[in-house]
C-alpha positions as CSV (number, residue, x, y, z in Angstrom):
1,X,10.4,-24.4,-0.5
2,X,8.7,-23.3,2.8
3,X,5.8,-20.8,2.7
4,X,7.2,-19.2,5.8
5,X,10.4,-18.4,3.8
6,X,9.3,-17.8,0.2
7,X,11.8,-17.6,-2.6
8,X,12.2,-13.9,-3.7
9,X,13.2,-12.7,-7.1
10,X,13.6,-9.0,-8.1
11,X,15.2,-9.5,-11.5
12,X,13.9,-11.4,-14.6
13,X,17.3,-13.0,-15.0
14,X,17.2,-14.4,-11.5
15,X,13.9,-16.3,-11.9
16,X,14.6,-20.0,-11.5
17,X,11.6,-22.3,-11.3
18,X,11.8,-26.1,-12.0
19,X,9.6,-27.0,-15.0
20,X,8.4,-30.2,-13.4
21,X,6.7,-28.5,-10.5
22,X,3.1,-27.3,-11.1
23,X,3.1,-23.5,-10.6
24,X,-0.1,-21.5,-10.0
25,X,0.9,-17.9,-10.9
26,X,-1.0,-14.8,-9.7
27,X,-0.1,-11.6,-11.6
28,X,-1.0,-8.0,-11.0
29,X,0.2,-4.6,-9.6
30,X,-1.1,-5.4,-6.1
31,X,-0.9,-1.8,-4.9
32,X,-2.5,-1.7,-1.5
33,X,-3.0,-5.5,-1.3
34,X,-6.7,-5.0,-0.9
35,X,-9.6,-7.4,-0.7
36,X,-9.5,-8.2,-4.4
37,X,-5.8,-9.0,-4.3
38,X,-6.3,-11.1,-1.3
39,X,-9.0,-13.1,-3.1
40,X,-6.5,-13.8,-5.9
41,X,-4.0,-15.2,-3.5
42,X,-6.6,-17.3,-1.7
43,X,-7.7,-18.8,-5.1
44,X,-4.1,-19.5,-6.0
45,X,-3.6,-21.3,-2.7
46,X,-6.7,-23.4,-3.1
47,X,-5.7,-24.5,-6.6
48,X,-2.2,-25.3,-5.5
49,X,-3.5,-27.6,-2.8
50,X,-5.7,-29.4,-5.2
51,X,-2.7,-30.4,-7.5
52,X,0.1,-30.3,-4.9
53,X,1.7,-27.4,-6.7
54,X,3.4,-24.2,-5.7
55,X,2.0,-20.6,-5.6
56,X,3.9,-17.8,-7.3
57,X,3.2,-14.1,-7.4
58,X,4.4,-11.8,-10.1
59,X,4.1,-8.0,-9.5
60,X,6.0,-4.8,-9.9
61,X,8.0,-2.8,-7.3
62,X,6.8,0.5,-8.8
63,X,3.6,1.5,-10.5
64,X,3.9,1.0,-14.3
65,X,2.2,4.3,-15.0
66,X,5.1,6.1,-13.2
67,X,7.1,5.1,-16.2
68,X,4.5,5.1,-18.9
69,X,2.5,8.3,-17.9
70,X,4.6,10.0,-15.1
71,X,2.5,13.2,-15.3
72,X,-0.7,11.2,-14.3
73,X,0.8,8.3,-12.3
74,X,-1.2,7.6,-9.1
75,X,0.4,7.9,-5.7
76,X,1.2,4.5,-4.2
77,X,-0.7,2.9,-1.3
78,X,2.2,0.7,-0.4
79,X,5.9,0.9,-1.3
80,X,7.7,-2.2,-2.4
81,X,8.9,-3.2,1.1
82,X,5.4,-3.0,2.5
83,X,3.8,-4.7,-0.4
84,X,6.3,-7.5,-0.3
85,X,5.5,-8.0,3.4
86,X,1.8,-8.1,2.8
87,X,2.1,-10.5,-0.1
88,X,4.4,-12.8,2.0
89,X,1.8,-12.8,4.8
90,X,-0.4,-14.9,2.5
91,X,2.3,-17.6,2.3
92,X,3.1,-17.9,-1.4
93,X,6.0,-20.1,-2.3
94,X,7.6,-17.6,-4.7
95,X,7.4,-13.8,-4.8
96,X,8.7,-11.9,-7.8
97,X,8.8,-8.1,-7.8
98,X,10.2,-6.5,-11.0
99,X,11.2,-2.9,-11.3
100,X,9.1,-1.7,-14.2
101,X,11.2,0.3,-16.7
102,X,11.3,1.4,-20.3
103,X,12.8,-1.8,-21.4
104,X,10.1,-3.9,-19.9
105,X,7.5,-1.4,-21.2
106,X,8.6,-2.2,-24.8
107,X,8.0,-6.0,-24.4
108,X,5.0,-7.1,-26.5
109,X,2.3,-8.7,-24.4
110,X,2.4,-12.0,-26.2
111,X,6.2,-12.1,-25.8
112,X,5.8,-11.5,-22.1
113,X,3.4,-14.4,-21.8
114,X,5.7,-16.7,-23.8
115,X,9.0,-15.7,-22.3
116,X,8.2,-14.9,-18.7
117,X,4.9,-16.5,-17.7
118,X,5.5,-19.7,-19.6
119,X,9.3,-19.6,-20.3
120,X,10.5,-18.7,-16.8
121,X,7.6,-19.8,-14.5
122,X,6.3,-22.7,-16.5
123,X,2.9,-21.7,-15.1
124,X,0.2,-24.4,-15.2
125,X,-2.5,-21.9,-14.0
126,X,-2.4,-18.1,-14.3
127,X,-4.8,-16.0,-12.3
128,X,-5.5,-12.2,-12.5
129,X,-8.2,-9.7,-11.9
130,X,-10.4,-8.4,-14.7
131,X,-8.7,-5.0,-14.8
132,X,-5.1,-6.3,-15.2
133,X,-3.4,-5.1,-18.4
134,X,0.2,-5.6,-19.5
135,X,2.7,-5.5,-22.3
136,X,3.6,-2.8,-24.8
137,X,0.8,-0.1,-24.9
138,X,-1.0,-2.3,-22.3
139,X,-2.5,-4.4,-25.1
140,X,-2.4,-7.6,-23.0
141,X,-5.2,-8.5,-20.7
142,X,-7.6,-11.3,-19.7
143,X,-8.6,-12.1,-23.3
144,X,-5.0,-12.5,-24.5
145,X,-4.1,-14.6,-21.4
146,X,-7.1,-16.9,-22.1
147,X,-6.2,-17.2,-25.8
148,X,-2.5,-17.8,-25.3
149,X,-3.3,-20.2,-22.5
150,X,-5.1,-22.4,-24.9
151,X,-2.3,-22.2,-27.4
152,X,0.6,-22.7,-25.0
153,X,-1.0,-25.0,-22.6
154,X,-1.8,-23.3,-19.3
155,X,-5.2,-22.6,-17.7
156,X,-6.2,-18.9,-17.3
157,X,-8.6,-17.9,-14.6
158,X,-10.0,-14.3,-14.4
159,X,-11.2,-13.6,-10.9
160,X,-14.4,-11.5,-10.6
161,X,-14.3,-8.2,-8.8
162,X,-14.6,-8.3,-5.1
163,X,-17.2,-5.7,-4.1
164,X,-17.7,-3.6,-1.0
165,X,-20.9,-1.7,-0.5
166,X,-22.0,-2.6,-4.0
167,X,-18.9,-1.3,-5.9
168,X,-15.7,-3.1,-7.0
169,X,-12.8,-2.8,-4.6
170,X,-9.8,-1.2,-6.4
171,X,-6.7,0.7,-5.6
172,X,-8.2,3.7,-7.4
173,X,-11.3,3.6,-5.1
174,X,-9.1,3.4,-2.1
175,X,-7.1,6.4,-3.2
176,X,-10.4,8.3,-3.7
177,X,-11.4,7.4,-0.1
178,X,-8.1,8.7,1.2
179,X,-8.3,11.8,-0.8
180,X,-11.6,12.5,0.9
181,X,-10.2,11.8,4.3
182,X,-12.3,8.6,4.7
183,X,-9.5,6.4,6.3
184,X,-12.1,4.0,7.6
185,X,-13.5,3.3,4.2
186,X,-9.9,2.7,2.9
187,X,-9.3,0.4,5.9
188,X,-12.5,-1.6,5.1
189,X,-11.4,-2.2,1.5
190,X,-7.8,-3.1,2.5
191,X,-8.8,-5.1,5.6
192,X,-6.2,-3.1,7.6
193,X,-5.5,0.6,8.3
194,X,-3.6,2.7,5.8
195,X,0.1,3.1,6.9
196,X,2.9,5.3,5.8
197,X,6.4,6.2,7.1
198,X,8.1,9.4,7.8
199,X,11.4,10.6,9.2
200,X,11.3,13.1,12.0
201,X,13.0,16.5,11.3
202,X,13.5,19.5,13.5
203,X,10.5,21.8,13.4
204,X,9.8,25.3,14.6
205,X,8.7,24.0,18.0
206,X,5.5,26.0,18.2
207,X,3.6,23.0,19.4
208,X,5.9,22.5,22.3
209,X,5.2,26.1,23.5
210,X,1.5,25.4,23.8
211,X,1.7,21.9,25.3
212,X,1.5,19.9,22.2
213,X,4.9,18.9,20.9
214,X,4.9,17.3,17.5
215,X,7.1,15.1,15.4
216,X,7.5,16.8,12.1
217,X,7.6,14.2,9.4
218,X,9.2,14.1,6.0
219,X,7.3,11.4,4.0
220,X,7.9,9.6,0.8
221,X,6.4,11.8,-2.0
222,X,5.3,8.7,-3.9
223,X,3.1,7.4,-1.1
224,X,-0.5,8.6,-0.7
225,X,-1.4,10.7,2.3
226,X,-5.0,11.2,3.4
227,X,-6.7,14.5,2.9
228,X,-5.7,17.5,5.0
229,X,-7.2,17.4,8.4
230,X,-6.7,16.2,12.0
231,X,-6.7,12.4,12.6
232,X,-6.4,9.9,15.4
233,X,-3.4,7.7,14.6
234,X,-1.2,4.9,16.0
235,X,2.6,5.6,15.9
236,X,5.1,2.8,15.7
237,X,8.7,3.8,16.8
238,X,11.9,2.0,15.8
239,X,12.1,-1.1,17.9
240,X,8.3,-1.7,17.8
241,X,7.0,0.6,20.6
242,X,3.5,1.8,19.9
243,X,1.9,5.1,20.9
244,X,-1.5,6.6,20.4
245,X,-1.5,10.0,18.8
246,X,-3.2,12.7,16.8
247,X,-1.9,14.0,13.5
248,X,-2.4,17.2,11.5
249,X,-1.9,17.1,7.8
250,X,-2.0,20.5,6.1
251,X,-0.9,24.1,6.1
252,X,-1.3,25.1,9.7
253,X,-3.2,28.3,8.8
254,X,-3.2,29.6,12.4
255,X,0.6,29.6,12.9
256,X,2.1,29.5,9.5
257,X,0.1,28.8,6.4
258,X,3.1,28.8,4.1
259,X,4.3,25.1,4.1
260,X,2.5,21.8,4.0
261,X,3.3,19.8,7.1
262,X,2.7,16.3,8.5
263,X,2.9,16.5,12.3
264,X,2.2,13.9,14.9
265,X,1.6,14.5,18.6
266,X,2.3,11.3,20.6
267,X,0.0,11.2,23.6
268,X,2.1,11.2,26.8
269,X,5.4,10.7,25.0
270,X,8.5,12.5,26.3
271,X,11.8,12.2,24.4
272,X,13.7,13.2,21.3
273,X,12.5,11.7,18.0
274,X,14.6,13.7,15.5
275,X,16.1,11.5,12.8
276,X,13.9,8.6,13.8
277,X,11.8,6.8,11.2
278,X,8.2,6.5,12.4
279,X,5.4,4.4,10.9
280,X,1.9,6.0,11.1
281,X,-1.3,4.0,11.1
282,X,-4.5,5.9,10.4
283,X,-7.4,5.3,12.7
284,X,-10.1,7.9,12.1
285,X,-10.6,11.5,11.0
286,X,-11.5,14.0,13.7
287,X,-12.1,17.2,11.7
288,X,-11.0,19.5,8.9
289,X,-8.0,21.7,9.3
290,X,-9.1,25.3,9.9
291,X,-7.8,28.7,10.9
292,X,-8.4,29.8,14.5
293,X,-8.5,33.4,15.8
294,X,-5.3,32.9,17.8
295,X,-3.1,30.5,19.8
296,X,-5.4,30.3,22.7
297,X,-8.3,29.1,20.5
298,X,-6.0,26.7,18.8
299,X,-4.8,25.3,22.2
300,X,-8.4,24.9,23.3
301,X,-9.3,22.9,20.2
302,X,-6.2,20.8,20.5
303,X,-7.4,19.8,24.0
304,X,-10.7,18.7,22.6
305,X,-8.9,16.8,19.9
306,X,-6.7,15.1,22.5
307,X,-9.7,14.0,24.5
308,X,-11.4,12.7,21.4
309,X,-8.3,10.7,20.5
310,X,-8.2,9.2,24.0
311,X,-11.8,8.2,23.7
312,X,-11.1,6.5,20.4
313,X,-7.9,4.8,21.4
314,X,-8.7,4.0,25.1
315,X,-5.9,4.5,27.6
316,X,-3.6,1.7,26.6
317,X,-1.3,3.5,24.1
318,X,0.2,6.2,26.2
């Protein structure tokens, strides 16, 4: 099994792991694949090398709380396709992403350990973070994994929190940073900029009339957007072309104020992007969204924003 081409499972019934191969299994939600998650995968890799074993990752395609507590479920930092790519970049031998559903939610924690962790993966070592909980009513956690590990015959290792600026790194803390518009703090905790995708739809073309045409994006409602405001971004087009840009997230109080929009202006770009899927990478926040006295004042501010974006990006992306 090559780390460059890890085996991928998306259904419990598909999991096939030979019982005679030592498996170091890392388990968690892994939303955002932040510093803490990366530390778990490094630890798994280190232990696998020591015993000539294989590394496996067990995670979920969706957030379990979207099923258990949909009214309070957090927005995602990464969808399954993105999370899968990020996990695979750490070269595990096996990646398993299960779709969490009501049936899985009813499985008792001890049964999940016996039937899945032990029964399907035959894990020799299991690694998680201290905040990981699982099983019916989320009654499973580090204590149960340690207890059942002694009974069943696997070693359990609970990795300590990874800290940034004195506090534990977590998906919740990253969401809080994004909700405050602090995309640089989020980047520091994930070790890469926050990204999301959007499909370009036809807008009202007001930006074009004042010299700032924008790509109006429809984004995945399950993915976290930063706070309303104006940002410097990088925009990745289908095919891989990269452009510098600036983005407004908000209500456009000067020209509309009735609908929430995500609009990107690609610096120096000319062409039609309607129906194209763009990937947006957050760089930094320039300012709050605010109401201007009129179109001329708005245009003047947008000129300042464009100059600021160029200063941040340099002149290589347009």
